[in-house]
C-alpha positions in Angstrom: 10.3 -49.0 27.3 10.3 -45.2 27.4 10.3 -43.9 30.9 10.6 -40.1 31.4 9.8 -39.5 35.1 10.8 -41.4 38.2 11.1 -40.7 42.0 14.3 -41.8 43.7 15.5 -41.8 47.3 19.1 -40.8 47.7 21.3 -41.6 50.7 24.8 -40.2 50.4 27.6 -42.0 52.3 28.4 -41.2 55.9 31.8 -40.0 56.8 34.2 -42.4 58.5 34.7 -42.2 62.2 37.7 -40.4 63.7 40.2 -42.4 65.7 41.2 -42.0 69.3 44.8 -43.1 69.8 48.0 -42.0 71.5 51.8 -42.1 70.8 53.7 -44.5 73.0 57.1 -44.7 71.3 60.0 -45.2 73.6 62.0 -42.1 72.7 59.0 -39.7 72.1 58.5 -37.7 75.3 54.9 -36.8 76.2 53.6 -38.7 73.1 50.2 -37.1 73.0 47.2 -37.8 70.7 47.8 -39.8 67.5 44.3 -40.6 66.1 43.6 -39.8 62.4 40.5 -38.4 60.8 37.8 -40.5 59.0 37.4 -40.4 55.2 34.6 -38.6 53.4 31.5 -40.5 52.5 30.5 -40.9 48.8 28.6 -38.1 47.0 25.8 -39.1 44.7 26.4 -37.4 41.3 24.0 -37.3 38.3 25.8 -37.3 35.0 24.3 -36.6 31.5 25.1 -39.4 28.9 24.0 -38.8 25.3 23.9 -42.6 24.8 20.8 -42.9 27.0 17.3 -41.8 25.9 15.1 -43.1 28.8 15.1 -43.2 32.6 14.2 -46.9 32.7 17.3 -47.9 34.6 16.3 -45.6 37.5 12.8 -47.1 37.5 14.3 -50.2 39.2 16.6 -48.3 41.5 14.2 -46.7 44.0 16.9 -46.2 46.6 20.5 -45.2 45.8 23.0 -45.4 48.6 26.5 -44.2 48.9 29.3 -45.9 50.7 30.7 -44.8 54.1 34.2 -43.4 54.3 36.9 -45.5 56.0 37.5 -44.8 59.7 40.6 -43.0 60.8 43.6 -45.0 62.1 46.4 -44.6 64.6 49.6 -42.9 63.8 47.6 -39.9 62.5 46.4 -41.8 59.4 43.3 -40.5 57.6 40.8 -43.1 56.4 40.2 -43.4 52.7 37.3 -41.4 51.2 34.5 -43.5 49.6 34.2 -43.6 45.8 31.4 -41.3 44.5 28.3 -42.9 43.1 27.7 -41.8 39.4 24.1 -42.0 38.2 24.0 -41.7 34.4 20.9 -40.1 32.9 19.9 -38.9 29.5 20.8 -35.4 28.3 17.8 -33.1 29.1 17.2 -34.5 32.6 16.0 -32.2 35.4 16.4 -33.2 39.1 14.1 -31.6 41.6 14.0 -32.0 45.4 10.5 -33.4 46.3 10.3 -31.7 49.7 11.3 -28.2 48.8 10.7 -28.0 45.1 14.4 -26.9 44.7 15.8 -27.5 41.2 19.0 -29.3 41.9 20.2 -29.7 38.3 19.3 -29.3 34.6 21.7 -31.4 32.6 21.7 -30.2 29.0 25.2 -31.2 27.8 26.8 -34.5 27.4 29.1 -35.2 30.4 27.6 -32.5 32.5 27.5 -33.4 36.2 25.7 -32.2 39.4 26.2 -33.3 43.0 22.7 -34.1 44.2 23.4 -35.6 47.6 26.6 -34.7 49.4 28.6 -37.3 51.4 29.3 -36.6 55.1 32.8 -35.4 56.1 35.0 -37.7 58.1 34.9 -37.3 61.9 38.1 -35.8 63.4 40.5 -37.9 65.4 41.8 -36.8 68.7 45.0 -35.5 67.0 43.0 -32.9 65.1 40.9 -32.0 68.2 43.8 -31.0 70.3 43.8 -27.4 71.5 45.9 -25.2 73.7 43.7 -25.8 76.7 43.4 -29.5 76.0 46.6 -30.9 74.5 45.6 -34.5 74.8 41.8 -35.0 74.3 40.3 -38.3 75.1 37.6 -38.2 72.5 37.1 -38.3 68.8 34.1 -37.7 66.4 31.9 -40.0 64.5 31.6 -39.3 60.8 29.1 -36.7 59.6 25.8 -38.3 58.2 25.5 -38.2 54.4 22.8 -36.1 52.9 19.4 -37.8 52.4 16.8 -36.6 50.0 14.0 -37.7 47.8 14.1 -36.4 44.3 12.0 -36.3 41.1 14.0 -37.1 38.0 12.4 -35.9 34.8 13.5 -36.2 31.2 12.5 -33.2 29.1 13.6 -34.0 25.5 16.1 -31.7 23.8 14.4 -30.9 20.5 14.3 -27.7 18.4 10.8 -28.3 17.0 7.9 -30.0 18.7 5.1 -31.5 16.6 1.7 -31.3 18.3 -1.8 -32.2 17.2 -4.8 -34.4 17.8 -4.5 -38.2 17.1 -4.2 -39.4 13.5 -3.4 -36.0 11.9 -0.2 -37.3 10.3 2.6 -36.3 12.8 4.3 -39.7 12.6 4.1 -39.8 8.8 5.6 -36.3 8.6 8.6 -37.1 10.9 9.2 -40.3 9.0 9.2 -38.3 5.7 11.7 -35.7 6.9 14.1 -37.8 9.1 15.4 -41.3 9.7 12.9 -41.8 12.5 10.7 -44.8 12.0 7.6 -44.4 14.3 4.8 -46.9 14.1 2.1 -45.6 11.7 -1.4 -47.1 11.7 -5.0 -46.0 11.1 -6.1 -45.8 14.7 -5.8 -43.3 17.6 -2.8 -43.3 19.9 -0.6 -45.3 17.6 2.3 -43.2 18.9 2.7 -44.0 22.6 6.1 -42.4 23.2 7.9 -39.3 21.8 10.0 -39.9 18.7 13.1 -37.8 17.9 14.3 -37.2 14.4 17.2 -35.3 13.0 16.2 -33.2 9.9 18.7 -32.1 7.3 17.5 -29.6 4.7 18.6 -29.6 1.1 20.8 -26.5 1.9 22.6 -28.6 4.6 21.0 -27.1 7.7 20.0 -29.5 10.4 17.8 -29.5 13.5 15.9 -32.0 15.8 12.2 -32.6 15.6 10.1 -34.3 18.3 6.9 -36.1 17.4 4.8 -36.1 20.5 1.9 -38.5 21.1 -1.5 -37.2 20.1 -3.3 -34.9 22.5 -7.0 -34.7 23.1 -9.2 -32.2 24.8 -8.6 -32.4 28.5 -5.0 -33.8 28.1 -3.6 -31.2 30.6 -6.1 -32.7 33.2 -5.1 -36.3 32.5 -7.4 -37.3 29.7 -6.1 -39.7 27.0 -2.3 -39.9 27.4 -2.7 -36.9 29.8 0.0 -34.4 30.4 2.6 -37.1 30.5 4.4 -35.8 27.4 3.5 -32.1 27.4 6.7 -31.4 29.3 8.8 -32.4 26.3 7.5 -29.2 24.5 9.1 -27.0 27.1 12.6 -27.0 25.6 11.5 -26.6 22.0 12.0 -23.3 20.2 9.1 -23.8 17.7 5.7 -25.4 18.3 4.5 -26.9 15.0 0.7 -27.7 14.9 -0.1 -30.4 12.4 -3.8 -30.0 11.4 -5.9 -32.4 9.4 -7.0 -29.9 6.8 -8.9 -32.6 5.0 -11.2 -33.1 8.0 -11.0 -36.8 7.4 -12.5 -37.6 10.8 -15.2 -35.0 10.5 -13.6 -32.5 12.8 -13.3 -28.7 12.2 -9.6 -27.8 11.6 -9.9 -24.5 13.5 -11.5 -26.2 16.5 -8.6 -28.7 16.5 -6.1 -25.8 16.6 -8.0 -24.1 19.5 -8.2 -27.4 21.5 -4.4 -27.9 21.3 -3.5 -24.3 22.2 -5.9 -24.5 25.1 -4.2 -27.7 26.4 -0.7 -26.0 26.0 -1.9 -23.0 28.0 -3.5 -25.1 30.7 -0.2 -27.0 31.1 2.0 -24.0 31.2 1.0 -20.6 29.9 4.5 -19.7 28.7 4.2 -22.4 26.0 2.0 -20.0 24.1 4.9 -17.5 23.9 6.9 -19.9 21.7 6.9 -19.3 18.0 4.1 -21.3 16.4 3.5 -22.4 12.8 0.7 -24.5 11.4 1.4 -27.4 9.0 -1.8 -28.0 7.1 -1.6 -31.7 6.3 -3.7 -33.9 4.0 -4.1 -31.3 1.3 -4.5 -34.2 -1.2 -7.9 -34.9 0.3 -11.0 -33.4 -1.5 -12.3 -30.3 0.3 -9.0 -29.5 2.0 -8.3 -26.4 -0.1 -11.7 -24.9 0.9 -11.0 -25.8 4.6 -7.6 -24.1 4.4 -9.1 -20.9 3.1 -11.6 -20.7 6.0 -8.9 -21.6 8.5 -6.6 -18.8 7.3 -9.3 -16.3 7.8 -9.6 -17.2 11.5 -5.9 -17.4 12.6 -3.0 -15.0 12.7 -0.2 -17.6 12.3 2.0 -18.9 9.5 0.3 -21.7 7.6 2.1 -24.2 5.3 0.0 -26.6 3.3 1.5 -30.0 2.7 0.7 -33.6 2.0 2.7 -36.0 4.1 1.6 -38.8 1.8 2.7 -37.2 -1.5 5.5 -35.2 0.2 4.2 -32.0 -1.5 5.1 -28.8 0.3 7.5 -30.5 2.8 10.7 -28.8 1.6 9.1 -25.3 2.0 8.1 -25.9 5.6 11.5 -27.3 6.5 13.3 -24.3 5.0 11.0 -22.0 7.1 11.7 -24.0 10.3 15.4 -23.7 9.7 15.1 -19.9 9.0 13.2 -19.5 12.3 15.7 -21.5 14.3 18.5 -19.3 12.9 16.6 -16.3 14.4 15.5 -17.9 17.7 18.4 -18.5 20.0 18.3 -21.4 22.5 17.5 -20.4 26.1 17.9 -22.4 29.3 14.8 -23.9 30.7 15.4 -22.3 34.1 17.1 -18.9 34.2 19.9 -18.1 36.6 17.8 -15.9 38.8 15.6 -18.9 39.6 18.6 -21.0 40.5 20.0 -18.2 42.7 16.8 -17.8 44.6 16.7 -21.5 45.2 20.3 -21.5 46.4 19.5 -18.7 48.9 16.5 -20.7 50.0 18.7 -23.8 50.4 21.1 -22.2 52.8 18.6 -20.2 54.7 19.4 -20.5 58.4 17.1 -22.9 60.1 16.2 -23.1 63.8 19.0 -25.2 65.4 16.5 -27.1 67.6 12.8 -27.4 68.6 11.6 -28.6 72.0 8.2 -30.4 72.6 6.9 -32.4 75.5 5.6 -36.0 75.1 4.1 -37.1 78.5 6.9 -36.6 81.1 9.7 -36.4 78.5 11.1 -33.3 76.8 11.9 -34.1 73.2 14.6 -32.1 71.4 14.6 -32.2 67.6 16.3 -30.4 64.8 18.9 -31.2 62.1 21.7 -29.4 63.8 21.3 -30.9 67.3 20.7 -34.4 65.8 23.9 -34.1 63.8 25.8 -33.2 67.0 24.4 -36.3 68.6 25.3 -38.6 65.7 28.8 -37.3 65.5 29.5 -37.8 69.2 31.4 -40.9 70.4 30.2 -41.5 74.0 33.3 -43.4 75.0 34.7 -41.3 77.8 33.5 -38.9 80.4 35.3 -36.1 78.5 33.3 -36.8 75.3 30.0 -36.6 77.3 31.0 -33.3 78.9 31.9 -32.0 75.4 28.4 -33.0 74.1 26.7 -31.3 77.1 28.7 -28.1 76.4 27.7 -28.1 72.8 24.0 -28.3 73.8 24.5 -25.5 76.3 26.1 -23.3 73.6 23.1 -23.8 71.4 20.9 -22.5 74.2 19.1 -25.7 74.9 19.6 -25.6 78.7 18.2 -22.0 78.9 15.2 -23.0 76.7 14.4 -26.0 78.8 14.6 -23.9 82.0 12.3 -21.3 80.3 9.8 -24.0 79.5 9.7 -25.2 83.1 12.1 -28.2 83.1 13.4 -29.1 86.6 16.2 -31.4 87.8 15.5 -35.0 87.1 13.2 -34.5 84.1 13.7 -36.9 81.2 15.1 -35.4 78.0 15.3 -37.2 74.6 17.2 -36.6 71.4 16.5 -39.3 68.8 17.1 -42.5 70.8 19.3 -41.0 73.5 17.6 -40.3 76.9 19.2 -38.5 79.8 18.2 -36.5 82.9 18.1 -32.7 82.9 20.3 -31.0 85.5 20.7 -27.3 86.3 
C-alpha cells in the first residue's frame, strides 16, 4: 500500500531525576553533597532510508514515545542517557510541525537525519547544585520534560521528470516503454492509483528518474477524482511533461486537456508553472492525430514531441531532449535556506514566561516556562519549596498577582499544584 502522508504525535523522553545524597565516609571530614545528575531522555530522530518508498509503517504508529533517562545515583554517579528513537522514512520526506507550520526537516539524501523532538536534560543532583552560599543543598531537580509535538510527515517523491495528464492518455504505457517500471495498464480511468517511479537510461548512457502520477481531472486541486493527493509529488521535479492524447480517442480537445492540467497545477501551487514544461503528443498512430497536432501547435508556446507509446515511434527523441534539459536545469532544494532561517528565528522567539487568569476564586498560572519549573522541582524538603517560591518571585509572578488584586490567603494553581498566596 502506498501511503505518502501521515500525522504522528511525538513524545521525546524525559530526563532522569537528580539524586539527593550525602557523603558519610569515616575519614572524610564535612562530607557534603554526593547526589549525581540524571541522564538525558531519548531524542526522536527521523532518518532517510533509500530502501523505503512509503510511509505505511508510520500509519500504524500514531504516537511515538521516547524513553526516560536513568535517575542519578549516590557517590556523584550520573544516570545513563536513554537511547535515541530512530524513525526511518523514505528519501524525500518532509516533516512539518502541525501547530506552527514550522518545517522541521527535508530529508533528501540517504542516511540524512534530523532531530524532530528533543529529549529532556537530566535533573541536577545536589552535588551539582552546591554554591558558595549553600555548600550542602538539601534538594535536587526532577528531569526536564521531553519535547512533545504533533507533526505532519509527507513524502514528496524525488524524480527529475513528472508525467502529468488526464486519465487514459498513455502515461503508464510511456513509463513502461522507457524504464523497467511495470505499472498496471488497462482501458479504464484511474487504472494508476499510486505514483510509479522509473529509471530511464538513454542510448547515450545518460540516466534520470521519471514519475508517472495518477491521472488528474478538472477540479483535482479542489479534491475531485483522486484530488490533490499526488500533486505534491511534482514539486521536486525539474521538468513537467504533459502527455496529451493527440488522437482525441475519448472525444476531448487536446488543447483543452492541456489547459485543464495547467490550471490544476496553478491552483495547487503557482510556482509549478515556473518549471520547464514539454508536451508529449501521444497516440500519433490514431487517424486524425496529425491534424490535431497541427492545430495544437498553433495555440501553444511550448516544445511538442509527437510519439506513439504503442509503436514506440518518437520516444528516443523525447528522452534525449529530457536529458539535455536536465543537464541545463540544476537541482534546487524544495525549501530555500532563508525560509528555514526565518522559521528558526520564529522557533526561538522569546515567549511570555507565564500568563495569569482567574477561575472562580482561584488564580491560575500557566506558561511553558513556569510549568517546566514546577515539573523539575522535587518537593521533598522545606529548602526545595523555598527555592521554588524564589524562582516564581524572580519571574515576576508575585508582583503580577499583587497588581491583579491578589490578597493573602487567595488560592493559586499551577497545573495540579495548589497553594496559598502570601505577601
